[in-house]
N, CA, C, O and the ligand as a Tripos MOL2 file, in Angstrom:
@<TRIPOS>MOLECULE
protein
  289   287    73     0     0
PROTEIN
NO_CHARGES

@<TRIPOS>ATOM
      1 N           0.8540   -1.2000    0.0000 N.3       1 MET1
      2 CA          0.0000    0.0000    0.0000 C.3       1 MET1
      3 C           0.8800    1.2370    0.0000 C.2       1 MET1
      4 O           1.7140    1.4110    0.8890 O.2       1 MET1
      5 N           0.6980    2.0880   -0.9860 N.am      2 SER2
      6 CA          1.4630    3.3250   -1.0090 C.3       2 SER2
      7 C           0.8010    4.3550   -0.1050 C.2       2 SER2
      8 O          -0.3990    4.2790    0.1560 O.2       2 SER2
      9 N           1.5720    5.2990    0.3620 N.am      3 ASP3
     10 CA          1.0320    6.3010    1.2690 C.3       3 ASP3
     11 C          -0.0550    7.1070    0.5690 C.2       3 ASP3
     12 O           0.1600    7.6010   -0.5370 O.2       3 ASP3
     13 N          -1.2130    7.2460    1.1950 N.am      4 PRO4
     14 CA         -2.3060    7.9890    0.5670 C.3       4 PRO4
     15 C          -2.0750    9.4880    0.6160 C.2       4 PRO4
     16 O          -1.2220    9.9860    1.3510 O.2       4 PRO4
     17 N          -2.8610   10.1950   -0.1900 N.am      5 GLN5
     18 CA         -2.8540   11.6520   -0.1750 C.3       5 GLN5
     19 C          -3.9880   12.1410    0.6940 C.2       5 GLN5
     20 O          -5.0520   11.5220    0.7380 O.2       5 GLN5
     21 N          -3.7750   13.2390    1.3820 N.am      6 CYS6
     22 CA         -4.8200   13.8040    2.2240 C.3       6 CYS6
     23 C          -5.9970   14.2570    1.3650 C.2       6 CYS6
     24 O          -5.8050   15.0150    0.4140 O.2       6 CYS6
     25 N          -7.2380   13.7970    1.6870 N.am      7 PRO7
     26 CA         -8.4060   14.2230    0.9070 C.3       7 PRO7
     27 C          -8.7910   15.6750    1.1800 C.2       7 PRO7
     28 O          -9.5890   16.2510    0.4400 O.2       7 PRO7
     29 N          -8.2400   16.2630    2.2190 N.am      8 LYS8
     30 CA         -8.5790   17.6470    2.5590 C.3       8 LYS8
     31 C          -7.6540   18.6450    1.8810 C.2       8 LYS8
     32 O          -8.1090   19.6450    1.3240 O.2       8 LYS8
     33 N          -6.3390   18.3700    1.9290 N.am      9 CYS9
     34 CA         -5.3980   19.3710    1.4280 C.3       9 CYS9
     35 C          -4.3860   18.7950    0.4460 C.2       9 CYS9
     36 O          -3.4780   19.5010    0.0070 O.2       9 CYS9
     37 N          -4.5400   17.4890    0.0900 N.am     10 GLN10
     38 CA         -3.6950   16.8400   -0.9170 C.3      10 GLN10
     39 C          -2.2260   16.7660   -0.5420 C.2      10 GLN10
     40 O          -1.3770   16.5770   -1.4130 O.2      10 GLN10
     41 N          -1.9110   16.9100    0.7390 N.am     11 SER11
     42 CA         -0.5360   16.7190    1.1740 C.3      11 SER11
     43 C          -0.2890   15.2380    1.4210 C.2      11 SER11
     44 O          -1.2250   14.4390    1.4040 O.2      11 SER11
     45 N           0.9640   14.8700    1.6490 N.am     12 SER12
     46 CA          1.2820   13.4700    1.8820 C.3      12 SER12
     47 C           0.9160   13.0790    3.3050 C.2      12 SER12
     48 O           0.9460   13.9070    4.2160 O.2      12 SER12
     49 N           0.5670   11.7950    3.4890 N.am     13 MET13
     50 CA          0.1720   11.3010    4.7990 C.3      13 MET13
     51 C           1.1510   10.2400    5.2530 C.2      13 MET13
     52 O           1.5910    9.4120    4.4550 O.2      13 MET13
     53 N           1.4970   10.2610    6.5400 N.am     14 GLU14
     54 CA          2.4560    9.2900    7.0530 C.3      14 GLU14
     55 C           1.7280    8.2030    7.8330 C.2      14 GLU14
     56 O           0.7650    8.4920    8.5430 O.2      14 GLU14
     57 N           2.1820    6.9420    7.7060 N.am     15 PRO15
     58 CA          1.5310    5.8390    8.4010 C.3      15 PRO15
     59 C           1.8680    5.8280    9.8850 C.2      15 PRO15
     60 O           2.9340    6.2770   10.3060 O.2      15 PRO15
     61 N           0.9300    5.3030   10.6630 N.am     16 GLY16
     62 CA          1.1330    5.1660   12.0970 C.3      16 GLY16
     63 C          -0.0110    4.3570   12.6670 C.2      16 GLY16
     64 O          -0.6850    3.6320   11.9370 O.2      16 GLY16
     65 N          -0.2310    4.4700   13.9360 N.am     17 PHE17
     66 CA         -1.3710    3.7900   14.5410 C.3      17 PHE17
     67 C          -1.8000    4.5490   15.7800 C.2      17 PHE17
     68 O          -0.9960    5.2380   16.4080 O.2      17 PHE17
     69 N          -3.0890    4.4190   16.1340 N.am     18 THR18
     70 CA         -3.5800    5.0570   17.3410 C.3      18 THR18
     71 C          -3.2890    4.1560   18.5270 C.2      18 THR18
     72 O          -3.2580    2.9320   18.3970 O.2      18 THR18
     73 N          -3.0780    4.7620   19.6730 N.am     19 VAL19
     74 CA         -2.6110    4.0420   20.8550 C.3      19 VAL19
     75 C          -3.7240    3.9530   21.8900 C.2      19 VAL19
     76 O          -4.3620    4.9520   22.2220 O.2      19 VAL19
     77 N          -3.9420    2.7560   22.3880 N.am     20 ASP20
     78 CA         -4.8410    2.5550   23.5200 C.3      20 ASP20
     79 C          -4.0180    2.4130   24.7860 C.2      20 ASP20
     80 O          -3.1320    1.5620   24.8710 O.2      20 ASP20
     81 N          -4.3090    3.2350   25.7510 N.am     21 ASN21
     82 CA         -3.6540    3.0830   27.0480 C.3      21 ASN21
     83 C          -4.5150    2.2120   27.9480 C.2      21 ASN21
     84 O          -5.6400    2.5780   28.2880 O.2      21 ASN21
     85 N          -3.9900    1.0720   28.3270 N.am     22 THR22
     86 CA         -4.6990    0.2000   29.2510 C.3      22 THR22
     87 C          -3.9490    0.1940   30.5690 C.2      22 THR22
     88 O          -2.9600    0.9110   30.7240 O.2      22 THR22
     89 N          -4.3950   -0.5850   31.4960 N.am     23 TYR23
     90 CA         -3.7520   -0.6030   32.8090 C.3      23 TYR23
     91 C          -2.3170   -1.1050   32.6910 C.2      23 TYR23
     92 O          -2.0730   -2.2890   32.4590 O.2      23 TYR23
     93 N          -1.3850   -0.1890   32.8540 N.am     24 GLY24
     94 CA          0.0170   -0.5610   32.8640 C.3      24 GLY24
     95 C           0.5940   -0.9510   31.5230 C.2      24 GLY24
     96 O           1.7080   -1.4710   31.4620 O.2      24 GLY24
     97 N          -0.1430   -0.7120   30.4360 N.am     25 ALA25
     98 CA          0.3660   -1.1320   29.1390 C.3      25 ALA25
     99 C          -0.1160   -0.1590   28.0650 C.2      25 ALA25
    100 O          -1.0420    0.6220   28.2830 O.2      25 ALA25
    101 N           0.5230   -0.2250   26.9170 N.am     26 VAL26
    102 CA          0.1150    0.5560   25.7580 C.3      26 VAL26
    103 C          -0.1310   -0.4160   24.6240 C.2      26 VAL26
    104 O           0.6930   -1.3000   24.3910 O.2      26 VAL26
    105 N          -1.2300   -0.2830   23.9170 N.am     27 ALA27
    106 CA         -1.5820   -1.2380   22.8740 C.3      27 ALA27
    107 C          -2.0090   -0.5140   21.6110 C.2      27 ALA27
    108 O          -2.4360    0.6390   21.6500 O.2      27 ALA27
    109 N          -1.8840   -1.2120   20.4890 N.am     28 GLN28
    110 CA         -2.3710   -0.6930   19.2160 C.3      28 GLN28
    111 C          -3.8800   -0.8880   19.1380 C.2      28 GLN28
    112 O          -4.3950   -1.9270   19.5510 O.2      28 GLN28
    113 N          -4.5830    0.0970   18.6160 N.am     29 SER29
    114 CA         -6.0240   -0.0380   18.4520 C.3      29 SER29
    115 C          -6.3520   -1.1400   17.4580 C.2      29 SER29
    116 O          -5.5970   -1.3940   16.5190 O.2      29 SER29
    117 N          -7.4870   -1.7910   17.6790 N.am     30 GLU30
    118 CA         -7.9710   -2.7990   16.7630 C.3      30 GLU30
    119 C          -9.3890   -2.4660   16.3340 C.2      30 GLU30
    120 O         -10.1270   -1.7880   17.0490 O.2      30 GLU30
    121 N          -9.7620   -2.9560   15.1480 N.am     31 TRP31
    122 CA        -11.1380   -2.8780   14.7230 C.3      31 TRP31
    123 C         -11.7770   -4.2170   15.0190 C.2      31 TRP31
    124 O         -11.1900   -5.2610   14.7330 O.2      31 TRP31
    125 N         -12.9930   -4.2030   15.5980 N.am     32 ALA32
    126 CA        -13.6980   -5.4380   15.9010 C.3      32 ALA32
    127 C         -15.1040   -5.3660   15.3350 C.2      32 ALA32
    128 O         -15.7190   -4.3000   15.3230 O.2      32 ALA32
    129 N         -15.6200   -6.5100   14.8590 N.am     33 SER33
    130 CA        -16.9450   -6.5480   14.2650 C.3      33 SER33
    131 C         -18.0220   -6.4950   15.3430 C.2      33 SER33
    132 O         -17.7700   -6.8420   16.4960 O.2      33 SER33
    133 N         -19.2100   -6.0630   14.9680 N.am     34 GLY34
    134 CA        -20.3650   -6.0960   15.8510 C.3      34 GLY34
    135 C         -20.4430   -4.9040   16.7800 C.2      34 GLY34
    136 O         -19.6980   -3.9340   16.6410 O.2      34 GLY34
    137 N         -21.3600   -4.9940   17.7340 N.am     35 GLU35
    138 CA        -21.5520   -3.9110   18.6860 C.3      35 GLU35
    139 C         -20.7490   -4.1730   19.9550 C.2      35 GLU35
    140 O         -20.5790   -5.3220   20.3620 O.2      35 GLU35
    141 N         -20.2530   -3.0980   20.5830 N.am     36 PRO36
    142 CA        -19.5050   -3.2920   21.8250 C.3      36 PRO36
    143 C         -20.4210   -3.7420   22.9490 C.2      36 PRO36
    144 O         -21.4500   -3.1170   23.2090 O.2      36 PRO36
    145 N         -20.0530   -4.8130   23.6060 N.am     37 ARG37
    146 CA        -20.8120   -5.2760   24.7760 C.3      37 ARG37
    147 C         -19.8240   -5.5100   25.9130 C.2      37 ARG37
    148 O         -18.8010   -6.1760   25.7540 O.2      37 ARG37
    149 N         -20.1640   -4.9440   27.0560 N.am     38 TYR38
    150 CA        -19.2570   -5.0410   28.1880 C.3      38 TYR38
    151 C         -19.7330   -6.0940   29.1780 C.2      38 TYR38
    152 O         -20.9300   -6.3140   29.3570 O.2      38 TYR38
    153 N         -18.7830   -6.7230   29.8000 N.am     39 SER39
    154 CA        -19.0770   -7.6260   30.9020 C.3      39 SER39
    155 C         -18.3940   -7.0800   32.1340 C.2      39 SER39
    156 O         -17.2590   -6.6100   32.0620 O.2      39 SER39
    157 N         -19.0810   -7.1370   33.2770 N.am     40 ILE40
    158 CA        -18.4430   -6.6260   34.4950 C.3      40 ILE40
    159 C         -17.3090   -7.5270   34.9330 C.2      40 ILE40
    160 O         -16.4840   -7.1150   35.7480 O.2      40 ILE40
    161 N         -17.2400   -8.7560   34.4130 N.am     41 TRP41
    162 CA        -16.1980   -9.6960   34.8240 C.3      41 TRP41
    163 C         -14.9420   -9.5770   33.9650 C.2      41 TRP41
    164 O         -13.8270   -9.5970   34.4870 O.2      41 TRP41
    165 N         -15.1160   -9.4570   32.6730 N.am     42 THR42
    166 CA        -13.9530   -9.5420   31.7860 C.3      42 THR42
    167 C         -13.7580   -8.2950   30.9440 C.2      42 THR42
    168 O         -12.8940   -8.2890   30.0660 O.2      42 THR42
    169 N         -14.5460   -7.2110   31.1820 N.am     43 GLY43
    170 CA        -14.4280   -6.0610   30.2980 C.3      43 GLY43
    171 C         -15.1750   -6.3180   29.0060 C.2      43 GLY43
    172 O         -16.2300   -6.9520   29.0080 O.2      43 GLY43
    173 N         -14.6330   -5.8290   27.9060 N.am     44 MET44
    174 CA        -15.2900   -5.9950   26.6140 C.3      44 MET44
    175 C         -15.3520   -7.4680   26.2150 C.2      44 MET44
    176 O         -14.3580   -8.1890   26.3000 O.2      44 MET44
    177 N         -16.5410   -7.9020   25.7760 N.am     45 LYS45
    178 CA        -16.6770   -9.2790   25.2920 C.3      45 LYS45
    179 C         -16.1250   -9.3620   23.8720 C.2      45 LYS45
    180 O         -16.6430   -8.7220   22.9570 O.2      45 LYS45
    181 N         -15.0720  -10.1550   23.6950 N.am     46 MET46
    182 CA        -14.3970  -10.2050   22.3970 C.3      46 MET46
    183 C         -14.5230  -11.5580   21.7150 C.2      46 MET46
    184 O         -14.0260  -11.7370   20.6030 O.2      46 MET46
    185 N         -15.1870  -12.5230   22.3690 N.am     47 LEU47
    186 CA        -15.2530  -13.8710   21.8180 C.3      47 LEU47
    187 C         -16.0060  -13.8810   20.4840 C.2      47 LEU47
    188 O         -17.0840  -13.2980   20.3720 O.2      47 LEU47
    189 N         -15.4440  -14.5330   19.4930 N.am     48 GLY48
    190 CA        -16.1170  -14.7220   18.2200 C.3      48 GLY48
    191 C         -16.1250  -13.5180   17.3000 C.2      48 GLY48
    192 O         -16.7560  -13.5500   16.2440 O.2      48 GLY48
    193 N         -15.4360  -12.4590   17.6840 N.am     49 ARG49
    194 CA        -15.4090  -11.2800   16.8270 C.3      49 ARG49
    195 C         -14.2890  -11.3780   15.8100 C.2      49 ARG49
    196 O         -13.2450  -11.9810   16.0560 O.2      49 ARG49
    197 N         -14.5360  -10.7680   14.6600 N.am     50 THR50
    198 CA        -13.4610  -10.5530   13.7120 C.3      50 THR50
    199 C         -12.6670   -9.3380   14.1610 C.2      50 THR50
    200 O         -13.2420   -8.2850   14.4380 O.2      50 THR50
    201 N         -11.3310   -9.4780   14.2340 N.am     51 ARG51
    202 CA        -10.5050   -8.3690   14.6940 C.3      51 ARG51
    203 C          -9.3990   -8.0640   13.6980 C.2      51 ARG51
    204 O          -8.7840   -8.9670   13.1310 O.2      51 ARG51
    205 N          -9.1600   -6.7910   13.4980 N.am     52 HIS52
    206 CA         -8.0820   -6.3540   12.6140 C.3      52 HIS52
    207 C          -7.3130   -5.2450   13.2990 C.2      52 HIS52
    208 O          -7.8950   -4.3820   13.9560 O.2      52 HIS52
    209 N          -6.0180   -5.2720   13.1430 N.am     53 SER53
    210 CA         -5.2290   -4.1530   13.6350 C.3      53 SER53
    211 C          -5.4650   -2.9520   12.7320 C.2      53 SER53
    212 O          -5.6670   -3.1100   11.5280 O.2      53 SER53
    213 N          -5.4410   -1.7740   13.2940 N.am     54 VAL54
    214 CA         -5.7880   -0.5600   12.5770 C.3      54 VAL54
    215 C          -4.5340    0.2700   12.3080 C.2      54 VAL54
    216 O          -3.7710    0.5940   13.2180 O.2      54 VAL54
    217 N          -4.3450    0.6040   11.0270 N.am     55 VAL55
    218 CA         -3.2780    1.5210   10.6420 C.3      55 VAL55
    219 C          -3.9180    2.8710   10.3600 C.2      55 VAL55
    220 O          -4.9020    2.9540    9.6250 O.2      55 VAL55
    221 N          -3.3710    3.9150   10.9330 N.am     56 THR56
    222 CA         -3.9240    5.2550   10.7520 C.3      56 THR56
    223 C          -2.8880    6.1500   10.0940 C.2      56 THR56
    224 O          -1.7690    6.2930   10.5880 O.2      56 THR56
    225 N          -3.2690    6.7490    8.9790 N.am     57 PHE57
    226 CA         -2.3970    7.6990    8.3060 C.3      57 PHE57
    227 C          -2.7110    9.1070    8.7860 C.2      57 PHE57
    228 O          -3.8730    9.4730    8.9610 O.2      57 PHE57
    229 N          -1.6640    9.8870    8.9950 N.am     58 ARG58
    230 CA         -1.8370   11.2700    9.4580 C.3      58 ARG58
    231 C          -1.2760   12.2390    8.4220 C.2      58 ARG58
    232 O          -0.1500   12.0910    7.9480 O.2      58 ARG58
    233 N          -2.0910   13.2280    8.0890 N.am     59 CYS59
    234 CA         -1.6360   14.2470    7.1470 C.3      59 CYS59
    235 C          -0.5490   15.0810    7.8120 C.2      59 CYS59
    236 O          -0.7180   15.5660    8.9310 O.2      59 CYS59
    237 N           0.5700   15.2400    7.1090 N.am     60 THR60
    238 CA          1.6850   15.9890    7.6940 C.3      60 THR60
    239 C           1.4050   17.4850    7.7090 C.2      60 THR60
    240 O           2.1000   18.2330    8.3960 O.2      60 THR60
    241 N           0.4030   17.9320    6.9680 N.am     61 GLN61
    242 CA          0.0900   19.3590    6.9120 C.3      61 GLN61
    243 C          -1.0520   19.7670    7.8360 C.2      61 GLN61
    244 O          -0.8900   20.6490    8.6800 O.2      61 GLN61
    245 N          -2.2320   19.1100    7.6720 N.am     62 CYS62
    246 CA         -3.4070   19.5700    8.4220 C.3      62 CYS62
    247 C          -3.7850   18.6380    9.5610 C.2      62 CYS62
    248 O          -4.6560   18.9820   10.3600 O.2      62 CYS62
    249 N          -3.1580   17.4630    9.6650 N.am     63 GLY63
    250 CA         -3.4170   16.5720   10.7810 C.3      63 GLY63
    251 C          -4.6050   15.6580   10.6090 C.2      63 GLY63
    252 O          -4.9710   14.9440   11.5420 O.2      63 GLY63
    253 N          -5.2270   15.6600    9.4200 N.am     64 PHE64
    254 CA         -6.3590   14.7680    9.1710 C.3      64 PHE64
    255 C          -5.9290   13.3140    9.3310 C.2      64 PHE64
    256 O          -4.8420   12.9360    8.8940 O.2      64 PHE64
    257 N          -6.7850   12.4910    9.9640 N.am     65 LEU65
    258 CA         -6.4910   11.0790   10.1800 C.3      65 LEU65
    259 C          -7.3860   10.2060    9.3170 C.2      65 LEU65
    260 O          -8.5850   10.4540    9.1880 O.2      65 LEU65
    261 N          -6.7760    9.1650    8.7230 N.am     66 GLU66
    262 CA         -7.5230    8.2130    7.9110 C.3      66 GLU66
    263 C          -7.0760    6.8160    8.3290 C.2      66 GLU66
    264 O          -5.8860    6.5000    8.3000 O.2      66 GLU66
    265 N          -8.0470    5.9790    8.7190 N.am     67 SER67
    266 CA         -7.7140    4.6830    9.2880 C.3      67 SER67
    267 C          -8.0690    3.5460    8.3420 C.2      67 SER67
    268 O          -9.0500    3.6210    7.6030 O.2      67 SER67
    269 N          -7.2490    2.4810    8.3730 N.am     68 TYR68
    270 CA         -7.4840    1.2660    7.6060 C.3      68 TYR68
    271 C          -7.3850    0.0800    8.5690 C.2      68 TYR68
    272 O          -6.4200   -0.0450    9.3230 O.2      68 TYR68
    273 N          -8.3980   -0.7860    8.5280 N.am     69 ALA69
    274 CA         -8.3430   -2.0210    9.2960 C.3      69 ALA69
    275 C          -7.7190   -3.0820    8.4020 C.2      69 ALA69
    276 O          -8.3700   -3.5860    7.4870 O.2      69 ALA69
    277 N          -6.4710   -3.4200    8.6610 N.am     70 GLY70
    278 CA         -5.7240   -4.2930    7.7790 C.3      70 GLY70
    279 C          -5.9090   -5.7570    8.0880 C.2      70 GLY70
    280 O          -6.6770   -6.1280    8.9750 O.2      70 GLY70
    281 N          -5.1970   -6.5910    7.3470 N.am     71 ARG71
    282 CA         -5.2140   -8.0320    7.6040 C.3      71 ARG71
    283 C          -4.2540   -8.3500    8.7310 C.2      71 ARG71
    284 O          -3.3070   -7.6120    9.0030 O.2      71 ARG71
    285 N          -4.5240   -9.4520    9.3650 N.am     72 ARG72
    286 CA         -3.6300   -9.8510   10.4560 C.3      72 ARG72
    287 C          -2.9380  -11.1430   10.0830 C.2      72 ARG72
    288 O          -2.1370  -11.6620   10.8610 O.2      72 ARG72
    289 ZN         -4.2620   17.4650    4.9880 Zn       73 ZN73
@<TRIPOS>BOND
     1     1     2 1
     2     2     3 1
     3     3     4 2
     4     3     5 am
     5     5     6 1
     6     6     7 1
     7     7     8 2
     8     7     9 am
     9     9    10 1
    10    10    11 1
    11    11    12 2
    12    11    13 am
    13    13    14 1
    14    14    15 1
    15    15    16 2
    16    15    17 am
    17    17    18 1
    18    18    19 1
    19    19    20 2
    20    19    21 am
    21    21    22 1
    22    22    23 1
    23    23    24 2
    24    23    25 am
    25    25    26 1
    26    26    27 1
    27    27    28 2
    28    27    29 am
    29    29    30 1
    30    30    31 1
    31    31    32 2
    32    31    33 am
    33    33    34 1
    34    34    35 1
    35    35    36 2
    36    35    37 am
    37    37    38 1
    38    38    39 1
    39    39    40 2
    40    39    41 am
    41    41    42 1
    42    42    43 1
    43    43    44 2
    44    43    45 am
    45    45    46 1
    46    46    47 1
    47    47    48 2
    48    47    49 am
    49    49    50 1
    50    50    51 1
    51    51    52 2
    52    51    53 am
    53    53    54 1
    54    54    55 1
    55    55    56 2
    56    55    57 am
    57    57    58 1
    58    58    59 1
    59    59    60 2
    60    59    61 am
    61    61    62 1
    62    62    63 1
    63    63    64 2
    64    63    65 am
    65    65    66 1
    66    66    67 1
    67    67    68 2
    68    67    69 am
    69    69    70 1
    70    70    71 1
    71    71    72 2
    72    71    73 am
    73    73    74 1
    74    74    75 1
    75    75    76 2
    76    75    77 am
    77    77    78 1
    78    78    79 1
    79    79    80 2
    80    79    81 am
    81    81    82 1
    82    82    83 1
    83    83    84 2
    84    83    85 am
    85    85    86 1
    86    86    87 1
    87    87    88 2
    88    87    89 am
    89    89    90 1
    90    90    91 1
    91    91    92 2
    92    91    93 am
    93    93    94 1
    94    94    95 1
    95    95    96 2
    96    95    97 am
    97    97    98 1
    98    98    99 1
    99    99   100 2
   100    99   101 am
   101   101   102 1
   102   102   103 1
   103   103   104 2
   104   103   105 am
   105   105   106 1
   106   106   107 1
   107   107   108 2
   108   107   109 am
   109   109   110 1
   110   110   111 1
   111   111   112 2
   112   111   113 am
   113   113   114 1
   114   114   115 1
   115   115   116 2
   116   115   117 am
   117   117   118 1
   118   118   119 1
   119   119   120 2
   120   119   121 am
   121   121   122 1
   122   122   123 1
   123   123   124 2
   124   123   125 am
   125   125   126 1
   126   126   127 1
   127   127   128 2
   128   127   129 am
   129   129   130 1
   130   130   131 1
   131   131   132 2
   132   131   133 am
   133   133   134 1
   134   134   135 1
   135   135   136 2
   136   135   137 am
   137   137   138 1
   138   138   139 1
   139   139   140 2
   140   139   141 am
   141   141   142 1
   142   142   143 1
   143   143   144 2
   144   143   145 am
   145   145   146 1
   146   146   147 1
   147   147   148 2
   148   147   149 am
   149   149   150 1
   150   150   151 1
   151   151   152 2
   152   151   153 am
   153   153   154 1
   154   154   155 1
   155   155   156 2
   156   155   157 am
   157   157   158 1
   158   158   159 1
   159   159   160 2
   160   159   161 am
   161   161   162 1
   162   162   163 1
   163   163   164 2
   164   163   165 am
   165   165   166 1
   166   166   167 1
   167   167   168 2
   168   167   169 am
   169   169   170 1
   170   170   171 1
   171   171   172 2
   172   171   173 am
   173   173   174 1
   174   174   175 1
   175   175   176 2
   176   175   177 am
   177   177   178 1
   178   178   179 1
   179   179   180 2
   180   179   181 am
   181   181   182 1
   182   182   183 1
   183   183   184 2
   184   183   185 am
   185   185   186 1
   186   186   187 1
   187   187   188 2
   188   187   189 am
   189   189   190 1
   190   190   191 1
   191   191   192 2
   192   191   193 am
   193   193   194 1
   194   194   195 1
   195   195   196 2
   196   195   197 am
   197   197   198 1
   198   198   199 1
   199   199   200 2
   200   199   201 am
   201   201   202 1
   202   202   203 1
   203   203   204 2
   204   203   205 am
   205   205   206 1
   206   206   207 1
   207   207   208 2
   208   207   209 am
   209   209   210 1
   210   210   211 1
   211   211   212 2
   212   211   213 am
   213   213   214 1
   214   214   215 1
   215   215   216 2
   216   215   217 am
   217   217   218 1
   218   218   219 1
   219   219   220 2
   220   219   221 am
   221   221   222 1
   222   222   223 1
   223   223   224 2
   224   223   225 am
   225   225   226 1
   226   226   227 1
   227   227   228 2
   228   227   229 am
   229   229   230 1
   230   230   231 1
   231   231   232 2
   232   231   233 am
   233   233   234 1
   234   234   235 1
   235   235   236 2
   236   235   237 am
   237   237   238 1
   238   238   239 1
   239   239   240 2
   240   239   241 am
   241   241   242 1
   242   242   243 1
   243   243   244 2
   244   243   245 am
   245   245   246 1
   246   246   247 1
   247   247   248 2
   248   247   249 am
   249   249   250 1
   250   250   251 1
   251   251   252 2
   252   251   253 am
   253   253   254 1
   254   254   255 1
   255   255   256 2
   256   255   257 am
   257   257   258 1
   258   258   259 1
   259   259   260 2
   260   259   261 am
   261   261   262 1
   262   262   263 1
   263   263   264 2
   264   263   265 am
   265   265   266 1
   266   266   267 1
   267   267   268 2
   268   267   269 am
   269   269   270 1
   270   270   271 1
   271   271   272 2
   272   271   273 am
   273   273   274 1
   274   274   275 1
   275   275   276 2
   276   275   277 am
   277   277   278 1
   278   278   279 1
   279   279   280 2
   280   279   281 am
   281   281   282 1
   282   282   283 1
   283   283   284 2
   284   283   285 am
   285   285   286 1
   286   286   287 1
   287   287   288 2
@<TRIPOS>SUBSTRUCTURE
     1 MET1         2 RESIDUE 1 A MET
     2 SER2         6 RESIDUE 1 A SER
     3 ASP3        10 RESIDUE 1 A ASP
     4 PRO4        14 RESIDUE 1 A PRO
     5 GLN5        18 RESIDUE 1 A GLN
     6 CYS6        22 RESIDUE 1 A CYS
     7 PRO7        26 RESIDUE 1 A PRO
     8 LYS8        30 RESIDUE 1 A LYS
     9 CYS9        34 RESIDUE 1 A CYS
    10 GLN10       38 RESIDUE 1 A GLN
    11 SER11       42 RESIDUE 1 A SER
    12 SER12       46 RESIDUE 1 A SER
    13 MET13       50 RESIDUE 1 A MET
    14 GLU14       54 RESIDUE 1 A GLU
    15 PRO15       58 RESIDUE 1 A PRO
    16 GLY16       62 RESIDUE 1 A GLY
    17 PHE17       66 RESIDUE 1 A PHE
    18 THR18       70 RESIDUE 1 A THR
    19 VAL19       74 RESIDUE 1 A VAL
    20 ASP20       78 RESIDUE 1 A ASP
    21 ASN21       82 RESIDUE 1 A ASN
    22 THR22       86 RESIDUE 1 A THR
    23 TYR23       90 RESIDUE 1 A TYR
    24 GLY24       94 RESIDUE 1 A GLY
    25 ALA25       98 RESIDUE 1 A ALA
    26 VAL26      102 RESIDUE 1 A VAL
    27 ALA27      106 RESIDUE 1 A ALA
    28 GLN28      110 RESIDUE 1 A GLN
    29 SER29      114 RESIDUE 1 A SER
    30 GLU30      118 RESIDUE 1 A GLU
    31 TRP31      122 RESIDUE 1 A TRP
    32 ALA32      126 RESIDUE 1 A ALA
    33 SER33      130 RESIDUE 1 A SER
    34 GLY34      134 RESIDUE 1 A GLY
    35 GLU35      138 RESIDUE 1 A GLU
    36 PRO36      142 RESIDUE 1 A PRO
    37 ARG37      146 RESIDUE 1 A ARG
    38 TYR38      150 RESIDUE 1 A TYR
    39 SER39      154 RESIDUE 1 A SER
    40 ILE40      158 RESIDUE 1 A ILE
    41 TRP41      162 RESIDUE 1 A TRP
    42 THR42      166 RESIDUE 1 A THR
    43 GLY43      170 RESIDUE 1 A GLY
    44 MET44      174 RESIDUE 1 A MET
    45 LYS45      178 RESIDUE 1 A LYS
    46 MET46      182 RESIDUE 1 A MET
    47 LEU47      186 RESIDUE 1 A LEU
    48 GLY48      190 RESIDUE 1 A GLY
    49 ARG49      194 RESIDUE 1 A ARG
    50 THR50      198 RESIDUE 1 A THR
    51 ARG51      202 RESIDUE 1 A ARG
    52 HIS52      206 RESIDUE 1 A HIS
    53 SER53      210 RESIDUE 1 A SER
    54 VAL54      214 RESIDUE 1 A VAL
    55 VAL55      218 RESIDUE 1 A VAL
    56 THR56      222 RESIDUE 1 A THR
    57 PHE57      226 RESIDUE 1 A PHE
    58 ARG58      230 RESIDUE 1 A ARG
    59 CYS59      234 RESIDUE 1 A CYS
    60 THR60      238 RESIDUE 1 A THR
    61 GLN61      242 RESIDUE 1 A GLN
    62 CYS62      246 RESIDUE 1 A CYS
    63 GLY63      250 RESIDUE 1 A GLY
    64 PHE64      254 RESIDUE 1 A PHE
    65 LEU65      258 RESIDUE 1 A LEU
    66 GLU66      262 RESIDUE 1 A GLU
    67 SER67      266 RESIDUE 1 A SER
    68 TYR68      270 RESIDUE 1 A TYR
    69 ALA69      274 RESIDUE 1 A ALA
    70 GLY70      278 RESIDUE 1 A GLY
    71 ARG71      282 RESIDUE 1 A ARG
    72 ARG72      286 RESIDUE 1 A ARG
    73 ZN73       289 GROUP 0 **** ****
């Protein structure tokens, strides 16, 4: 995948990822199928969901973010 162009200002966009801060750790955001459902025991219920790591491109000029849920 080549670096995309910003749809707002046509500048170049650099690849990266958004960061989730969890208890004592830092993780890459993921895309998951379906609706979010929480359990008081285990947090988010993730069983049986399709999950993809998310790559986010950031415009170097205006800061616009564009995300892609890639293959794992
Ligand atoms: Zn831009």
